VMD Tcl script that builds the backbone (N, CA, C; Angstrom):
set m [mol new atoms 342]
animate dup $m
set s [atomselect $m all]
$s set {name element resname resid chain x y z} {
  {N N UNK 1 A 57.909 22.421 -0.989}
  {CA C UNK 1 A 57.132 21.267 -1.314}
  {C C UNK 1 A 55.780 21.208 -0.561}
  {N N UNK 2 A 55.833 21.429 0.711}
  {CA C UNK 2 A 54.582 21.482 1.577}
  {C C UNK 2 A 53.639 22.440 1.113}
  {N N UNK 3 A 54.093 23.632 0.651}
  {CA C UNK 3 A 53.212 24.611 0.149}
  {C C UNK 3 A 52.444 24.170 -1.034}
  {N N UNK 4 A 53.116 23.440 -1.986}
  {CA C UNK 4 A 52.517 22.889 -3.134}
  {C C UNK 4 A 51.344 21.930 -2.800}
  {N N UNK 5 A 51.632 21.047 -1.857}
  {CA C UNK 5 A 50.594 20.017 -1.485}
  {C C UNK 5 A 49.393 20.645 -0.872}
  {N N UNK 6 A 49.519 21.636 -0.089}
  {CA C UNK 6 A 48.455 22.302 0.632}
  {C C UNK 6 A 47.580 22.988 -0.424}
  {N N UNK 7 A 48.050 23.648 -1.445}
  {CA C UNK 7 A 47.384 24.294 -2.491}
  {C C UNK 7 A 46.618 23.216 -3.281}
  {N N UNK 8 A 47.186 22.070 -3.565}
  {CA C UNK 8 A 46.539 21.045 -4.340}
  {C C UNK 8 A 45.352 20.487 -3.512}
  {N N UNK 9 A 45.659 20.133 -2.237}
  {CA C UNK 9 A 44.591 19.467 -1.424}
  {C C UNK 9 A 43.387 20.332 -1.213}
  {N N UNK 10 A 43.498 21.676 -1.206}
  {CA C UNK 10 A 42.325 22.519 -0.998}
  {C C UNK 10 A 41.875 23.262 -2.235}
  {N N UNK 11 A 42.276 22.711 -3.309}
  {CA C UNK 11 A 41.875 23.356 -4.617}
  {C C UNK 11 A 40.415 23.107 -4.911}
  {N N UNK 12 A 39.677 24.152 -5.250}
  {CA C UNK 12 A 38.231 24.018 -5.635}
  {C C UNK 12 A 38.090 23.755 -7.150}
  {N N UNK 13 A 37.066 22.924 -7.472}
  {CA C UNK 13 A 36.952 22.751 -8.949}
  {C C UNK 13 A 36.417 24.019 -9.569}
  {N N UNK 14 A 36.878 24.283 -10.680}
  {CA C UNK 14 A 36.397 25.462 -11.391}
  {C C UNK 14 A 35.736 25.051 -12.782}
  {N N UNK 15 A 35.272 25.916 -13.493}
  {CA C UNK 15 A 34.601 25.645 -14.763}
  {C C UNK 15 A 35.562 24.964 -15.715}
  {N N UNK 16 A 36.902 25.423 -15.564}
  {CA C UNK 16 A 37.847 24.765 -16.490}
  {C C UNK 16 A 38.221 23.327 -16.079}
  {N N UNK 17 A 38.118 22.998 -14.808}
  {CA C UNK 17 A 38.576 21.732 -14.268}
  {C C UNK 17 A 37.391 20.636 -14.323}
  {N N UNK 18 A 36.185 21.055 -14.340}
  {CA C UNK 18 A 35.069 20.208 -14.202}
  {C C UNK 18 A 34.684 19.725 -15.700}
  {N N UNK 19 A 34.377 18.537 -15.811}
  {CA C UNK 19 A 33.849 17.939 -17.074}
  {C C UNK 19 A 32.675 18.700 -17.522}
  {N N UNK 20 A 32.357 18.731 -18.878}
  {CA C UNK 20 A 31.077 19.317 -19.343}
  {C C UNK 20 A 29.788 18.548 -18.873}
  {N N UNK 21 A 28.769 19.355 -18.339}
  {CA C UNK 21 A 27.545 18.700 -17.841}
  {C C UNK 21 A 27.584 18.186 -16.511}
  {N N UNK 22 A 28.758 18.286 -15.766}
  {CA C UNK 22 A 28.810 17.675 -14.375}
  {C C UNK 22 A 27.864 18.341 -13.428}
  {N N UNK 23 A 27.528 19.627 -13.640}
  {CA C UNK 23 A 26.610 20.289 -12.741}
  {C C UNK 23 A 25.302 19.711 -12.811}
  {N N UNK 24 A 24.840 19.048 -13.752}
  {CA C UNK 24 A 23.465 18.483 -13.874}
  {C C UNK 24 A 23.464 17.063 -13.316}
  {N N UNK 25 A 24.479 16.488 -12.899}
  {CA C UNK 25 A 24.464 15.046 -12.428}
  {C C UNK 25 A 23.592 14.934 -11.135}
  {N N UNK 26 A 23.717 15.792 -10.133}
  {CA C UNK 26 A 22.839 15.625 -8.985}
  {C C UNK 26 A 21.346 15.681 -9.323}
  {N N UNK 27 A 20.905 16.508 -10.152}
  {CA C UNK 27 A 19.567 16.648 -10.559}
  {C C UNK 27 A 19.147 15.341 -11.247}
  {N N UNK 28 A 19.956 14.881 -12.148}
  {CA C UNK 28 A 19.641 13.689 -12.844}
  {C C UNK 28 A 19.505 12.443 -11.923}
  {N N UNK 29 A 20.381 12.426 -10.887}
  {CA C UNK 29 A 20.316 11.329 -9.921}
  {C C UNK 29 A 19.033 11.416 -9.074}
  {N N UNK 30 A 18.591 12.611 -8.743}
  {CA C UNK 30 A 17.385 12.825 -8.006}
  {C C UNK 30 A 16.138 12.426 -8.764}
  {N N UNK 31 A 16.189 12.645 -10.099}
  {CA C UNK 31 A 15.031 12.199 -10.898}
  {C C UNK 31 A 15.046 10.761 -11.056}
  {N N UNK 32 A 16.235 10.097 -11.202}
  {CA C UNK 32 A 16.310 8.570 -11.306}
  {C C UNK 32 A 15.909 8.012 -10.013}
  {N N UNK 33 A 16.210 8.562 -8.881}
  {CA C UNK 33 A 15.862 7.983 -7.601}
  {C C UNK 33 A 14.309 8.086 -7.309}
  {N N UNK 34 A 13.744 9.181 -7.803}
  {CA C UNK 34 A 12.282 9.396 -7.689}
  {C C UNK 34 A 11.545 8.390 -8.467}
  {N N UNK 35 A 12.071 8.125 -9.698}
  {CA C UNK 35 A 11.434 7.188 -10.651}
  {C C UNK 35 A 11.524 5.807 -10.061}
  {N N UNK 36 A 12.605 5.416 -9.433}
  {CA C UNK 36 A 12.780 4.121 -8.867}
  {C C UNK 36 A 11.740 4.037 -7.653}
  {N N UNK 37 A 11.715 4.989 -6.851}
  {CA C UNK 37 A 10.713 4.897 -5.702}
  {C C UNK 37 A 9.254 4.881 -6.222}
  {N N UNK 38 A 8.959 5.539 -7.260}
  {CA C UNK 38 A 7.619 5.568 -7.832}
  {C C UNK 38 A 7.245 4.159 -8.335}
  {N N UNK 39 A 8.051 3.503 -9.075}
  {CA C UNK 39 A 7.744 2.265 -9.648}
  {C C UNK 39 A 7.995 1.088 -8.718}
  {N N UNK 40 A 8.715 1.260 -7.680}
  {CA C UNK 40 A 8.913 0.091 -6.760}
  {C C UNK 40 A 8.009 0.326 -5.495}
  {N N UNK 41 A 7.594 1.532 -5.083}
  {CA C UNK 41 A 6.812 1.606 -3.867}
  {C C UNK 41 A 5.403 2.241 -4.096}
  {N N UNK 42 A 5.360 3.330 -4.737}
  {CA C UNK 42 A 4.103 4.196 -4.804}
  {C C UNK 42 A 3.093 3.471 -5.814}
  {N N UNK 43 A 3.542 3.054 -6.908}
  {CA C UNK 43 A 2.563 2.523 -7.911}
  {C C UNK 43 A 1.952 1.110 -7.504}
  {N N UNK 44 A 2.817 0.201 -6.931}
  {CA C UNK 44 A 2.216 -1.017 -6.386}
  {C C UNK 44 A 1.186 -0.734 -5.192}
  {N N UNK 45 A 1.490 0.229 -4.385}
  {CA C UNK 45 A 0.643 0.500 -3.278}
  {C C UNK 45 A -0.689 1.084 -3.769}
  {N N UNK 46 A -0.707 1.878 -4.787}
  {CA C UNK 46 A -1.955 2.450 -5.416}
  {C C UNK 46 A -2.744 1.323 -6.046}
  {N N UNK 47 A -2.129 0.445 -6.739}
  {CA C UNK 47 A -2.767 -0.657 -7.355}
  {C C UNK 47 A -3.541 -1.590 -6.236}
  {N N UNK 48 A -2.819 -1.811 -5.149}
  {CA C UNK 48 A -3.409 -2.619 -4.114}
  {C C UNK 48 A -4.623 -1.912 -3.503}
  {N N UNK 49 A -4.462 -0.568 -3.174}
  {CA C UNK 49 A -5.530 0.154 -2.731}
  {C C UNK 49 A -6.758 0.095 -3.639}
  {N N UNK 50 A -6.573 0.314 -4.918}
  {CA C UNK 50 A -7.598 0.196 -5.823}
  {C C UNK 50 A -8.413 -1.091 -5.906}
  {N N UNK 51 A -7.611 -2.189 -5.861}
  {CA C UNK 51 A -8.038 -3.541 -5.870}
  {C C UNK 51 A -8.944 -3.835 -4.587}
  {N N UNK 52 A -8.433 -3.261 -3.428}
  {CA C UNK 52 A -9.158 -3.415 -2.112}
  {C C UNK 52 A -10.555 -2.665 -2.222}
  {N N UNK 53 A -10.516 -1.488 -2.793}
  {CA C UNK 53 A -11.763 -0.659 -2.890}
  {C C UNK 53 A -12.751 -1.359 -3.776}
  {N N UNK 54 A -12.308 -1.943 -4.846}
  {CA C UNK 54 A -13.197 -2.642 -5.800}
  {C C UNK 54 A -13.780 -3.837 -5.081}
  {N N UNK 55 A -12.993 -4.575 -4.298}
  {CA C UNK 55 A -13.468 -5.741 -3.551}
  {C C UNK 55 A -14.500 -5.388 -2.494}
  {N N UNK 56 A -14.320 -4.295 -1.835}
  {CA C UNK 56 A -15.301 -3.778 -0.778}
  {C C UNK 56 A -16.537 -3.336 -1.423}
  {N N UNK 57 A -16.427 -2.782 -2.646}
  {CA C UNK 57 A -17.716 -2.254 -3.310}
  {C C UNK 57 A -18.515 -3.442 -3.874}
  {N N UNK 58 A -17.877 -4.594 -4.154}
  {CA C UNK 58 A -18.552 -5.651 -4.732}
  {C C UNK 58 A -19.147 -6.728 -3.761}
  {N N UNK 59 A -19.063 -6.319 -2.417}
  {CA C UNK 59 A -19.640 -7.276 -1.388}
  {C C UNK 59 A -21.091 -7.546 -1.583}
  {N N UNK 60 A -21.522 -8.782 -1.427}
  {CA C UNK 60 A -22.890 -9.096 -1.460}
  {C C UNK 60 A -23.287 -9.975 -0.301}
  {N N UNK 61 A -24.598 -9.930 -0.001}
  {CA C UNK 61 A -25.121 -10.735 1.100}
  {C C UNK 61 A -24.849 -12.205 0.692}
  {N N UNK 62 A -24.427 -13.011 1.729}
  {CA C UNK 62 A -24.053 -14.441 1.498}
  {C C UNK 62 A -22.667 -14.719 1.161}
  {N N UNK 63 A -21.861 -13.636 0.891}
  {CA C UNK 63 A -20.399 -13.892 0.706}
  {C C UNK 63 A -19.728 -14.391 2.051}
  {N N UNK 64 A -18.871 -15.297 1.884}
  {CA C UNK 64 A -17.975 -15.612 2.937}
  {C C UNK 64 A -16.753 -14.766 3.018}
  {N N UNK 65 A -16.519 -14.132 4.131}
  {CA C UNK 65 A -15.472 -13.252 4.248}
  {C C UNK 65 A -14.553 -13.521 5.461}
  {N N UNK 66 A -13.262 -12.918 5.510}
  {CA C UNK 66 A -12.420 -12.928 6.563}
  {C C UNK 66 A -12.045 -11.542 6.900}
  {N N UNK 67 A -12.161 -11.172 8.175}
  {CA C UNK 67 A -11.874 -9.785 8.655}
  {C C UNK 67 A -10.370 -9.594 8.892}
  {N N UNK 68 A -10.010 -8.408 9.166}
  {CA C UNK 68 A -8.636 -8.056 9.401}
  {C C UNK 68 A -8.260 -8.756 10.721}
  {N N UNK 69 A -9.105 -8.967 11.605}
  {CA C UNK 69 A -8.897 -9.654 12.951}
  {C C UNK 69 A -8.830 -11.158 12.812}
  {N N UNK 70 A -9.192 -11.670 11.638}
  {CA C UNK 70 A -9.202 -13.091 11.469}
  {C C UNK 70 A -10.477 -13.798 11.709}
  {N N UNK 71 A -11.564 -13.075 11.946}
  {CA C UNK 71 A -12.878 -13.613 12.113}
  {C C UNK 71 A -13.489 -14.039 10.770}
  {N N UNK 72 A -13.878 -15.284 10.738}
  {CA C UNK 72 A -14.593 -15.784 9.478}
  {C C UNK 72 A -16.092 -15.801 9.662}
  {N N UNK 73 A -16.799 -15.499 8.581}
  {CA C UNK 73 A -18.188 -15.562 8.606}
  {C C UNK 73 A -18.807 -15.310 7.285}
  {N N UNK 74 A -20.175 -15.189 7.385}
  {CA C UNK 74 A -21.023 -15.036 6.140}
  {C C UNK 74 A -21.731 -13.599 6.294}
  {N N UNK 75 A -21.735 -12.822 5.274}
  {CA C UNK 75 A -22.437 -11.534 5.326}
  {C C UNK 75 A -23.931 -11.759 5.407}
  {N N UNK 76 A -24.584 -11.192 6.490}
  {CA C UNK 76 A -25.985 -11.352 6.604}
  {C C UNK 76 A -26.773 -10.094 6.132}
  {N N UNK 77 A -26.109 -8.875 6.335}
  {CA C UNK 77 A -26.742 -7.718 5.914}
  {C C UNK 77 A -25.681 -6.698 5.619}
  {N N UNK 78 A -25.959 -5.834 4.651}
  {CA C UNK 78 A -25.048 -4.762 4.188}
  {C C UNK 78 A -25.700 -3.455 4.419}
  {N N UNK 79 A -25.031 -2.478 4.899}
  {CA C UNK 79 A -25.460 -1.053 5.079}
  {C C UNK 79 A -24.345 -0.290 4.299}
  {N N UNK 80 A -24.541 1.021 4.305}
  {CA C UNK 80 A -23.621 1.909 3.568}
  {C C UNK 80 A -22.153 1.727 4.038}
  {N N UNK 81 A -21.824 1.908 5.306}
  {CA C UNK 81 A -20.452 1.737 5.802}
  {C C UNK 81 A -20.313 0.567 6.720}
  {N N UNK 82 A -21.309 -0.243 6.920}
  {CA C UNK 82 A -21.295 -1.369 7.846}
  {C C UNK 82 A -21.642 -2.642 7.188}
  {N N UNK 83 A -21.101 -3.777 7.736}
  {CA C UNK 83 A -21.366 -5.131 7.269}
  {C C UNK 83 A -21.796 -5.909 8.519}
  {N N UNK 84 A -22.832 -6.677 8.410}
  {CA C UNK 84 A -23.238 -7.559 9.537}
  {C C UNK 84 A -22.934 -8.919 9.157}
  {N N UNK 85 A -22.100 -9.676 9.994}
  {CA C UNK 85 A -21.600 -10.986 9.703}
  {C C UNK 85 A -22.078 -11.961 10.690}
  {N N UNK 86 A -22.586 -13.152 10.197}
  {CA C UNK 86 A -22.959 -14.267 10.996}
  {C C UNK 86 A -21.756 -15.105 11.183}
  {N N UNK 87 A -21.417 -15.438 12.426}
  {CA C UNK 87 A -20.167 -16.107 12.657}
  {C C UNK 87 A -20.288 -17.493 13.136}
  {N N UNK 88 A -21.387 -17.960 13.607}
  {CA C UNK 88 A -21.540 -19.347 14.047}
  {C C UNK 88 A -22.518 -19.513 15.237}
  {N N UNK 89 A -22.412 -20.467 15.914}
  {CA C UNK 89 A -23.312 -20.877 17.053}
  {C C UNK 89 A -22.969 -20.156 18.344}
  {N N UNK 90 A -23.996 -19.790 19.051}
  {CA C UNK 90 A -23.778 -19.266 20.370}
  {C C UNK 90 A -24.016 -20.198 21.441}
  {N N UNK 91 A -24.541 -21.286 21.168}
  {CA C UNK 91 A -24.957 -22.360 22.049}
  {C C UNK 91 A -26.001 -23.206 21.577}
  {N N UNK 92 A -26.892 -22.525 20.968}
  {CA C UNK 92 A -28.062 -23.175 20.330}
  {C C UNK 92 A -27.859 -23.183 18.768}
  {N N UNK 93 A -28.006 -24.318 18.154}
  {CA C UNK 93 A -27.739 -24.308 16.635}
  {C C UNK 93 A -28.729 -23.339 15.889}
  {N N UNK 94 A -29.867 -22.965 16.466}
  {CA C UNK 94 A -30.725 -22.073 15.807}
  {C C UNK 94 A -30.372 -20.715 16.018}
  {N N UNK 95 A -29.448 -20.369 16.912}
  {CA C UNK 95 A -29.042 -19.014 17.305}
  {C C UNK 95 A -27.660 -18.771 16.742}
  {N N UNK 96 A -27.510 -17.734 15.866}
  {CA C UNK 96 A -26.179 -17.402 15.404}
  {C C UNK 96 A -25.677 -16.046 15.844}
  {N N UNK 97 A -24.410 -15.882 16.101}
  {CA C UNK 97 A -23.844 -14.581 16.532}
  {C C UNK 97 A -23.728 -13.700 15.338}
  {N N UNK 98 A -24.149 -12.493 15.433}
  {CA C UNK 98 A -24.075 -11.582 14.399}
  {C C UNK 98 A -23.144 -10.382 14.803}
  {N N UNK 99 A -22.096 -9.982 14.028}
  {CA C UNK 99 A -21.255 -8.950 14.378}
  {C C UNK 99 A -21.458 -7.771 13.361}
  {N N UNK 100 A -21.433 -6.553 13.935}
  {CA C UNK 100 A -21.488 -5.375 13.133}
  {C C UNK 100 A -20.083 -4.802 12.962}
  {N N UNK 101 A -19.563 -4.733 11.771}
  {CA C UNK 101 A -18.247 -4.330 11.464}
  {C C UNK 101 A -18.260 -3.180 10.317}
  {N N UNK 102 A -17.293 -2.391 10.306}
  {CA C UNK 102 A -17.091 -1.445 9.254}
  {C C UNK 102 A -16.691 -2.152 7.941}
  {N N UNK 103 A -17.017 -1.675 6.834}
  {CA C UNK 103 A -16.642 -2.377 5.528}
  {C C UNK 103 A -15.171 -2.468 5.399}
  {N N UNK 104 A -14.335 -1.511 5.912}
  {CA C UNK 104 A -12.966 -1.501 5.765}
  {C C UNK 104 A -12.289 -2.588 6.531}
  {N N UNK 105 A -13.058 -3.290 7.492}
  {CA C UNK 105 A -12.488 -4.346 8.338}
  {C C UNK 105 A -12.505 -5.585 7.627}
  {N N UNK 106 A -13.009 -5.687 6.351}
  {CA C UNK 106 A -13.010 -6.984 5.516}
  {C C UNK 106 A -11.639 -7.046 4.872}
  {N N UNK 107 A -10.925 -8.153 5.068}
  {CA C UNK 107 A -9.638 -8.321 4.350}
  {C C UNK 107 A -9.872 -9.097 3.122}
  {N N UNK 108 A -10.532 -10.225 3.097}
  {CA C UNK 108 A -10.666 -11.038 1.858}
  {C C UNK 108 A -12.117 -11.558 1.787}
  {N N UNK 109 A -12.569 -11.906 0.546}
  {CA C UNK 109 A -13.837 -12.458 0.207}
  {C C UNK 109 A -13.521 -13.870 -0.338}
  {N N UNK 110 A -14.045 -14.907 0.281}
  {CA C UNK 110 A -13.760 -16.267 -0.089}
  {C C UNK 110 A -14.721 -16.824 -1.093}
  {N N UNK 111 A -15.879 -16.100 -1.351}
  {CA C UNK 111 A -16.854 -16.506 -2.299}
  {C C UNK 111 A -16.385 -16.096 -3.685}
  {N N UNK 112 A -16.545 -16.995 -4.657}
  {CA C UNK 112 A -16.152 -16.688 -6.015}
  {C C UNK 112 A -17.471 -16.328 -6.848}
  {N N UNK 113 A -17.567 -15.182 -7.340}
  {CA C UNK 113 A -18.759 -14.853 -8.211}
  {C C UNK 113 A -18.500 -15.103 -9.679}
  {N N UNK 114 A -19.513 -15.616 -10.354}
  {CA C UNK 114 A -19.283 -15.897 -11.802}
  {C C UNK 114 A -20.218 -15.112 -12.553}
}
mol reanalyze $m
mol bondsrecalc $m
mol representation Tube
mol addrep $m
């Protein structure tokens, strides 16, 4: 009796005992998991990056912006890779602080263009 149980417990599946097409199941699951990751993670991230690039390309002088660090201000001057932002008073109302930032440091634009 023990001899019978040990042979059953360690029996390997063979072509006769496996259902038809069972060898393809791991491959199908890998494809399904990749599709889920693509539609849940990769695709939304690419859309967000595209939207951010379009927003940075459409910056104009006079736009009110918020930086990644939370600094609010108005764009005073634009260069290729840099943005100059006026942030407010330094002590004298006629004197404003101007910051030089990279374009990629802009998080949002609060000015609505029509």
